[in-house]
N, C-alpha and C positions, 0 to 999 in steps of 0.2 A: 141576478135574482138569487136570493139566499135560499139555501136548502138545509134540511135537517138530516143528519146522518147518524148511524149507530155502528161505528167501526168495531168489529169484534177483536181486533188485535191491539186496541188501545186500553191501557189500564189506569186506574185512579191511584195517584201517589199516596192518598190518605188511607184507603181501605183495601186496595188491591183488586177491586171489582173490575170486570170488563164490560160493565153496563154503563157506557157513557153516551151522552148525546152531544153532537157537535153541530154548530150552526156555521156555515161557510158559504161564500159566494163562488169561489173558484175550485174548491176541493171536491174530492169524490171518495168513495169507500177505501181506496188505496193510497190517496195522496191528500195530506192536509197542509195548511199554511200557518205560519206564525201569526198569532193574533186572532185566529178563529176562536169564537166563544165555545166553551165546553162546560158540561155539568155532569156530575156523577149521579146516576139514577138510584144508586144504592145508599150513599151517605149524604147526598145533596151538596157536596163541595162544588163550588163554581170557580172557574179560572179560564185559562186560555191554552191554546196549543202553542208549543214552541217547536221549531223545525230548523234543522241545520243543512238541508239539501239532501241528506241521506236518510234521516229518520225524523220522526215526530213523536212528541210525548205531551202528556197533560200536566200542566203546572197549576195547582190550586192556589187561589189567592191566600195570602198570609192569614187573614181572619178565619179561614176555613180549616186550618190545621187543627188537629185534635177534635174534630167534630164528633 
């Protein structure tokens, strides 16, 4: 079951905001997975979460750069 999260430790690579919304099936406020959908609530950039097993970050889709 998908759930919507708002992790406060995640930042937008476009505008630096910490107001992101993440939709995930397996993740929680502390742990996100590569491929989880994410959207910045400040600049509206959309993309996905990338994770390497130790950390996770938001990568905006190319067409969202310089929004």
